[in-house]
N, C-alpha and C positions, 0 to 999 in steps of 0.2 A: 505494499500500500504506500503511495506517495505523500510524503507530509508536507512537502512546501515545494514551492518554486519560485524564481525569481527571474526578470527579465532585467539584462544591463543595457541602457542606451548605447547606440552606436558610437556617441562621443567620449564614453567613458570606458568601452570595454576595449582589453588588449588585442584584438583584431579589427577595431573600427567597423565592427558589423554589430547589428543586434544579436544579442546573445541569449540565450534560454538556459539556465541552470537549475537542473530537478535533481531534487536528493533522492539517492536509490535507496532502497529499502533497508539495505544492510550496513553499507560503509560510502563515505564520499557521497559525488553527484553525477549525473550525465550533464556535458555540456553540448549544445546544438547551437550553432551560428548561421545566419541566413543564407550565406553562401556555402555552406558545408557540402560537398560533394556525396558523403556516405552518411553513415550512421553517426549517432552521438556519441560523443567519446566517454568513455567511464574514468573516472578520476577520483583518487582515493588520498591525493596530496596535491600539494602547489609546485612539486619538482619541474614539470613541464615548462612553468611560467617563470620558476625563480632565475633572477638575473644573475645569482651568484651560482654557477654550475657547481662548486664544489660544496654547497652549504647542504646540510640534511634537511628534508622536511618533513614534521610530523604528520602523521594521518590524521585526517579532519573528524573520522570517527563516524558514528549515525547519525548524519543531519536531521534536526528537527525541525529548525526554522532558518530562514534568511531575512536579511532585511539591511536595506541599504539606505544611508545617510540622507539628509535633506538635500544636498546639493549632489548626490548619486556619488561622490568621490570615495566613499567608504563602504564597505560590507562588514556586516556583524554576522557571525553564523552562531546558533546553539545547536550542541551537539551531545550525544551522549547524555540523555535526559536524567538518569540516574546520578549522573556526578554533576551536572549542570556547566560545562564545558564552555566558555564563550571565546569565540574567536574573532580578533578584527583585522582586516586587511583590505589594500586596495582594491577598488572595485574592478581595475582589469588583471587582478589574481597576480600580480607580480611579486608583492611583498605581503607577509605576513608582519603586523605590526604589533601584536598582542595577544596573548592565549592565558585564559584564567581557569582554574578550576573552582567555582563557585561554590559547589556543593546545593547550588538552588536547583533543587529536583523537580521536574513535571510542570515548567512553564508553560503556560498555553499560548504565548506568543512572544516575539521580540522585535522591539522597535527602536527606533533613536528619538531621544529629545534635541528635535534640530540636527546639528552637525557634533554635537558637543559628548553626549553620553547615551550608552545604551540601556536600555531598559527592558526588565522580565515582565511582564504581564500574566496575572494570576485572577481568579474569579473575584477577587474582594480586595485585592491590592496591587500595587507596582512598586518593582523595586528598581531603584537605579544602580548602574556599576560603574564606578570610575575605574580608569586606567591603571590605577593601583590595587584595584580590588576593592577598595572601599565601597559599601553600599549604605544607600539609605533608602528606608521603606515607606511607603505611603499607604497607611492603613484606610480604606474608603468606606469603612463602618459596615453597617447593616440596612442597606436601601430595600425599598419594596422588593423590588425582583433583583436575583443575584445575576451577577455578571456585568462586566466591563468592557467596553472598546476604546482603544486607544489608537490615535492617528498622527502620524510626524506632519509637525509644520514647519517651515522654513525657519522658524525662531525661537520651536519649543516642541510640546507634546500636549494635544489635547485628549482630555479624558471623560468618557461619557459613560454615565451608568442610567438607572430608571429614574433617579431625581435631581440629577443637576450634571453640570458640566466643568471641570475644572481645565485649569490651562498652566502648566509648568513651562517656565524660560528661565534662562541662565541669566544670572545677574550681571551686566556689561560692567567692565572693567573700571569705566569713568563715572559710573555710579556708587562702586565701592571707594573710590581715590576721592570722591567728593564727600560723602558722607562717613567715612571711618572718623575715629576719634583725632584730634588733632590733625585734621586734615589741612594742608596748606596750598593745595591751588587753587587757581584763579576762581574755580564756582564755588569753593567751599568760602574762601574770603568775601565773597559778595552775600553770600547766605550768613556770614556773619554780620557784613554792614548792615544789612537789612534789619536782622536781629536788634542792633545797637540802634537804629534808627526806631523801630517800634517801642524798644524800653527806655527811650530818651536819654541814651547814653552817648556823649559826644566823641564819639570813636568811629561812625562810619567814615567822614571825610579822611581820616587819618589812615583808615584799611582802603578805601579807593586812592588813596594817592600813592600808597604802595605797589599799586598796579599798573605797568605801561599801557600803552595804546593796545599793543598786542595782545597781551595778558586780559584787558577788560575785554576786547572782541571774543576771545577764546573762552571766558568765563560765561558770556551772554550764549555764544553757541553751544556750550556744554549743557546750560542751565535749560535750553530749549529741547535739547536731545532727551534729557533726562523726563522732561515734562511730558514729552511724546511716549515714554515708556513707561509712566504710570497709568495702568490700567483701571485700578479699582478706588482709589482715595482721591476724591474729588479735592477735599482740601490741601490736600501736600501739593496736587497739580497746581490749584489757585496758588498756593504759596511760592513755589518754584517760577511761576509766569510773573507773578507780581514782582519778585528779586530781579528776574530780567528785565521787566519793565522799568524798574527802579534803575537799575545799571545801565541801559541806554540813555538814559538822559544825560550821563556823564560821557559819553561816547560819540565822535564826528561821526554824522551820517557817509561820508564818505569811506570811514573805516567800517561802518556796521549799517546796513541798510534798515530802516526802521519796518519797511514794507515785511521784510524776513520774520518779524516778530509778529505782525498782523495776521499772516498768513497762518502762521502756526497757529494763534489763538482761533482762527474761524475755523481750522480743522480739528482741533480739539474740542469745540462745542459741539460739533457734528458727531464724533466718535465718543465723548461722553455720554450723548443721547442715545447711542446704539449699545453701548458696553452697559449702560443702566436700566436699560428699557425695561417696562414692565411686562411687555408681553413677551419678547422675546430676548433677554439680556445676553451678549457674547463678548467673548475677547477677540478685538480687531489690533491687528498692528498698523502702525503707522508708520511710513519711513519716506 
């Protein structure tokens, strides 16, 4: 019985042709490309594609699930379901990047959260598996109807059960750098400036004077990017946009176009209504 199959697009495959990978019931997979003259090839490892001819390739084992990352550049394989072997490789099959024996037996599906992390799916939970084997479990509780369905998105993972929809995404580096303790990035300094202004502490001008023209524009742009990433908390989004508005008063229109701010605000009004709709709220990415 075939457990899974996957189609590799021509621009990501090693043969530059559309390829079909079908899991073999015992070990490895069968590979068939659109220009193949004969039958599909049965492969149990990646020796045929390995760029290092002297390297030893481990067996792929009995494959249960295939999964492509959002950008189709990486492929993950879940094999030997009693051991939970997780293999990550390039989608053109030329290089195995990581192999873990996770011990997570009996996963029902394997998916990617964007291009960042692999996720194993169970009937009532998902487990995110990092490159070093670190795991994070999201227990979805007990909905009225058991079972979940996961969908890879370009910037995250959408999880649907009978009661609601969840959306997982990676916290971007510039968000971490802005909000971490003792942050000193231009965006973090602008947030400190607006805080001083709100608390009537005469430090706002001092903080702004520390920033060069280039740093001021960088801080405003970073704040606008962060506001676009804020899906759920409207008050946080408003605070970030207000900080950007406060900062742009001190920038030269030739350095920072005020229309950029206006356009972001217009889009965020529409997106907030979609994200918080009483009829059908949904996660929407703005880029």
